[in-house]
LUMGU-733910 format. One line per 5 residues: their letters; for each residue x, y, z of N, C-alpha, C. Coordinates in steps of 0.02 Angstrom, whole numbers, plus 32768, in hexadecimal, padded with zeros to 4 digits. Layout:
! residues N
a> X Y Z X Y Z X Y Z ~ ... .
//
This chain:
! residues 129
marsa> 48F3 3D72 7778 4927 3DA4 778D 4938 3DEA 775C ~ 4944 3E05 7799 4921 3E50 7795 4974 3E60 775C ~ 497D 3EA0 7718 49AD 3E9D 7702 49D9 3ED8 7723 ~ 4A04 3EE7 7723 4A37 3F09 7729 4A40 3F53 7713 ~ 4A50 3F90 7723 4A19 3FE8 770C 4A5A 3FD4 76C0 .
adamw> 4A92 3FC6 76CC 4AB2 3FD6 768B 4A8D 3F9E 7665 ~ 4A77 3F5E 766A 4A2F 3F3F 7629 4A17 3F5F 7622 ~ 49ED 3F83 7638 49BC 3FA5 7626 49D4 3FEE 75FF ~ 4A15 3FF1 7619 4A0D 4038 75D4 4A14 4035 759C ~ 4A2D 3FEF 75B7 4A6F 3FD1 755E 4A13 3FB7 7540 .
aeala> 49E6 3FAD 7558 49B4 3F86 754F 4994 3FD6 7525 ~ 49A0 400C 752C 4978 4038 753B 499C 406A 74E8 ~ 49E1 4067 74F4 4A1C 4081 74C6 4A07 405A 748A ~ 4A10 400E 7480 49E4 3FDE 7447 49B0 3FFA 7428 ~ 4981 4004 7454 4920 4015 7429 4922 4050 7426 .
llaqa> 4950 4088 7442 4971 40D7 7418 4970 40CD 73C0 ~ 49AC 40A7 73D9 49E7 40A4 739B 49AC 4087 7369 ~ 497D 4041 7383 4963 402B 735A 491B 4060 733E ~ 4901 408B 735B 48C6 40C6 735A 48DB 40F1 7302 ~ 492F 4121 730F 4967 414C 7308 4967 4111 72A5 .
dhqrr> 495A 40E6 72BE 498F 40CD 7288 4946 40CB 724D ~ 48F3 40B4 7273 48B6 40B0 724A 48B2 40D1 722E ~ 48B4 4125 7258 48B1 415E 7238 48D8 417B 720D ~ 4914 416C 7224 492F 4185 71D8 491B 4165 71A7 ~ 4913 4121 71A5 4912 40FD 7152 48B4 411D 7150 .
effrp> 488A 4116 7169 484C 4139 7158 484A 418F 7138 ~ 488A 41AA 7158 4888 41ED 7157 48AD 4206 710D ~ 48E6 41C8 70F9 4916 41CA 70AA 4910 419E 7086 ~ 48EC 417B 7082 48B9 4157 706A 4896 4164 7023 ~ 48CB 4183 6FF8 489B 417C 6FA5 486C 4159 6F9E .
aqvgw> 4850 418D 6F6C 480C 4173 6F6A 47FA 413A 6F27 ~ 47F6 410B 6F3A 47E5 40C4 6F28 47BA 40A1 6F2A ~ 47A8 406B 6EF1 4762 4051 6F04 4773 4018 6F03 ~ 476D 3FE6 6F47 4764 3FCC 6F48 4781 3FB3 6F9F ~ 47A9 3F98 6FC6 47A0 3F85 6FF4 47EC 3F5C 7019 .
eppid> 4806 3F84 7067 483B 3F67 7069 4847 3F1A 70B0 ~ 486A 3EDF 707D 4844 3EA7 70AF 488B 3EB0 70F0 ~ 4860 3EAB 7142 4890 3E9D 7169 48D4 3E85 7163 ~ 490F 3E98 718F 4928 3E65 7181 4965 3E6D 71A9 ~ 4998 3E3B 71BC 49C8 3E0C 7207 4A04 3E32 71D5 .
vlete> 4A36 3E47 71F7 4A85 3E3C 71E6 4AB2 3E2B 7223 ~ 4AC6 3DF4 7221 4AF4 3DC8 7226 4B4C 3DB9 7214 ~ 4B77 3DC3 724B 4BB4 3DC8 7235 4BDE 3D88 7249 ~ 4C06 3D50 7230 4C3E 3D44 724E 4C97 3D3C 7234 ~ 4CC1 3D2B 7234 4D06 3D2A 7228 4CFC 3D32 71F0 .
velvv> 4CDC 3D22 71CA 4CDC 3D0E 717D 4CB0 3D22 716D ~ 4C84 3D3A 717A 4C30 3D2B 713D 4C0F 3D7B 715A ~ 4BDA 3D8F 7139 4BC7 3DB5 7139 4B66 3D9F 7147 ~ 4B37 3D8D 7178 4B02 3D7D 7160 4AC5 3D95 7151 ~ 4A9F 3D9D 710F 4A5E 3DB6 711A 4A1D 3DA4 7119 .
vvalp> 4A01 3DA9 714A 49CE 3D59 714B 497B 3D9C 7135 ~ 4962 3D7F 7108 491B 3DAE 70EC 48E6 3D98 70ED ~ 48B7 3DB1 7120 486D 3DA4 712A 4834 3D8C 70E5 ~ 483F 3D66 70B9 480E 3D5F 7078 47F4 3D4C 707D ~ 47CB 3D32 70B0 476E 3CF4 708B 474C 3CF6 7071 .
gvran> 474F 3CBC 703E 4716 3CBC 701A 474D 3CE1 6FBE ~ 4792 3CE4 6FDD 47B1 3CFE 6F8E 47D3 3CBA 6F92 ~ 47C1 3C9A 6F35 47E6 3C8B 6F27 481A 3C7A 6F14 ~ 486A 3C52 6EFB 4890 3C6F 6F1E 48A1 3C81 6EC7 ~ 48AA 3C77 6E8A 4898 3CA4 6E4C 4884 3CC3 6E54 .
evevv> 4855 3D07 6E77 484E 3D47 6E79 4887 3D63 6E90 ~ 48BA 3D4F 6EBB 48EB 3D71 6EDA 4925 3D6E 6EA5 ~ 492E 3DC3 6EB2 497E 3DD9 6E8A 49B7 3DFD 6ECC ~ 49F1 3DD8 6ECA 4A0B 3DED 6EFC 4A5B 3DFA 6EE5 ~ 4A7D 3E47 6EF0 4A99 3E48 6EBD 4ACD 3E85 6EF1 .
iggse> 4B16 3E8B 6EED 4B40 3EBF 6EFA 4B67 3EF1 6ED1 ~ 4B51 3F21 6EE8 4B5E 3F54 6EAE 4B88 3F90 6ECD ~ 4BC2 3F85 6ED0 4BF7 3FB2 6F02 4C0A 3FBB 6F3F ~ 4BE4 3FCD 6F80 4BD1 3FD8 6FC7 4B85 3FA3 6FD7 ~ 4B64 3F99 6FA5 4B0A 3F96 6FC3 4B18 3F62 6F9C .
laivg> 4AEC 3F1D 6FCE 4AC3 3EFF 6FBC 4A72 3EED 6FA7 ~ 4A6F 3EE9 6F60 4A16 3EF9 6F5F 4A01 3EAE 6F61 ~ 49BC 3E98 6F7C 498F 3E7F 6F85 4932 3E89 6F57 ~ 4932 3E8E 6F28 48FD 3E9E 6EE9 48E0 3E53 6EDD ~ 487C 3E5B 6EE4 4854 3E37 6ED4 482C 3E46 6EDE .
trrwp> 47DF 3E12 6ECD 47AB 3E19 6ED3 4789 3DF0 6EF9 ~ 4758 3E07 6F0D 471E 3DD4 6F47 46E0 3DD0 6F2D ~ 46CA 3D92 6F0F 46A0 3D9D 6EDF 465D 3D83 6F0C ~ 4614 3D8D 6F11 45E8 3D6D 6F07 45DB 3D2A 6F13 ~ 45DF 3CEF 6F19 45CD 3CB2 6F1D 4592 3CC6 6EE7 .
aslrs> 4583 3C9D 6E91 4563 3CA3 6E76 44F0 3C84 6E7C ~ 451D 3C55 6EAF 44DC 3C38 6ED4 449D 3C77 6EED ~ 44EB 3CBA 6F12 44A2 3CF0 6F2C 44B2 3D2C 6F49 ~ 44C6 3D38 6EE0 44BD 3D66 6EB4 446D 3D7C 6EB8 ~ 443C 3D4C 6EBF 4416 3D6C 6EB3 43E8 3D62 6F00 .
arvhr> 4406 3D69 6F34 43E4 3D63 6F81 43E2 3DB7 6F8B ~ 43C0 3D9F 6FBA 4392 3DF6 6FD7 43DA 3DF8 7021 ~ 43E2 3E38 702E 442B 3E47 7052 43FB 3E58 7099 ~ 440B 3E34 70BD 43E7 3E51 7108 4444 3E60 7126 ~ 445F 3E6F 714F 4499 3E78 713E 44D6 3E70 712B .
melph> 4514 3EA3 7114 4541 3E8D 70E7 4570 3EAE 7119 ~ 459B 3E78 712C 45DB 3EB0 7158 4614 3E82 7132 ~ 461F 3E4F 7100 4669 3E32 70E5 4666 3E62 70A7 ~ 469C 3E99 7093 46AB 3EA0 7060 469D 3E7A 702F ~ 4684 3E91 6FF2 468A 3E8D 6F99 46BA 3E9A 6F7A .
grfer> 46C8 3EA0 6F36 46E1 3EC0 6F14 4718 3E97 6F0C ~ 4743 3EE9 6EDD 47A6 3EDA 6EB7 47A0 3F0C 6F08 ~ 47E9 3EE4 6F29 4801 3EFC 6F68 4859 3F04 6F45 ~ 4875 3F2A 6F79 48B0 3F46 6F67 48D6 3F49 6FB0 ~ 4901 3F19 6FC3 492A 3F44 700F 4995 3F40 6FFA .
rlglp> 49A4 3F86 7000 49D5 3F94 6FEC 49FD 3F9A 7031 ~ 4A35 3F81 704C 4A65 3F81 7089 4AA8 3F8D 7084 ~ 4ABF 3FB8 70A2 4AF9 3FE1 7088 4B19 3FA1 70B3 ~ 4B5A 3F8A 7094 4B8E 3F56 70AA 4BCC 3F98 70C4 ~ 4BE3 3F68 70F2 4C25 3F77 711D 4C4A 3F89 70F6 .
pgtfe> 4C95 3FA8 7118 4CD2 3FAA 70E6 4CE7 3F6D 70D3 ~ 4D01 3F55 70AA 4D26 3F17 7069 4D09 3F01 703C ~ 4D0B 3EEF 7034 4CF9 3EAD 6FEB 4CE8 3E5A 7015 ~ 4C90 3E5C 6FEB 4C66 3E18 6FDA 4C6A 3E0C 6FBA ~ 4C4B 3DCB 6FA8 4C28 3DB2 6F83 4BF6 3D73 6F95 .
ivrhd> 4BD3 3D77 6F64 4BA4 3D4D 6F86 4BA2 3CF2 6F5F ~ 4B9A 3CC4 6F97 4BC2 3C97 6FA1 4B72 3C63 6F8D ~ 4B30 3C86 6FC8 4B11 3C5E 6FBB 4ABC 3C78 6FD4 ~ 4A88 3C54 6FA7 4A6C 3C97 6FC6 4A29 3C35 6FBA ~ 49FE 3C58 700E 49BE 3C1A 700F 4993 3C2E 7020 .
lvdgc> 4946 3C35 6FF9 4916 3C37 7002 48F0 3BEB 7024 ~ 48E3 3BE7 7063 48D1 3BA6 7082 48B5 3BE0 70D2 ~ 485A 3BA0 70BE 4841 3BB1 70F1 4825 3C09 7124 ~ 481F 3C3A 70B4 480B 3C67 70D5 484D 3CAB 70C7 ~ 487B 3C88 70D9 48BF 3CC0 70DF 48E2 3CAA 70C1 .
ltial> 491E 3CDD 70AF 4945 3CE4 7057 497D 3CE2 709A ~ 49B0 3CC1 708F 4A06 3CC2 70C9 4A2E 3CEB 708B ~ 4A5B 3CF7 7090 4A6F 3D27 7060 4ABC 3D19 705A ~ 4AF4 3D01 7071 4B39 3CF7 7091 4B71 3D27 7067 ~ 4B9D 3D34 708D 4BBE 3D78 705E 4C01 3D67 7081 .
rklg> 4C2B 3D44 7040 4C76 3D3C 7064 4CA0 3D77 7062 ~ 4CBC 3D88 7096 4CF3 3DB0 7099 4D30 3DC2 7073 ~ 4D27 3DCE 7048 4D72 3DDE 7011 4DA7 3DFD 7034 ~ 4D9A 3E35 703E 4DDB 3E6F 7055 4D9E 3EA5 708F .
//
């Protein structure tokens, strides 16, 4: 099925916005040790849902905090003890300390739940106002 010109323009605009956001994050990133996990942010009528990709991270290694108008996800991804002496042929998954901060939309939010299942941390923030 052929895409309309409007669909193609919309897809191109979204790709350009994603690229601009990536470049902004790279340029304004403060000097830090660690890595930033990728996230998805979705909104319903009653809550904001944040999904964070954290493969191999234990739930007790993650802290989720709301501070002002920002959500912070901080933790550590550790090498499995059985692989600490292994020879590395390729390393694409980051290890060590991670931190991801997300500016929240206007309003007040509270964390109602956060679950780490199958390598994805899902955080539900209830809209209070």
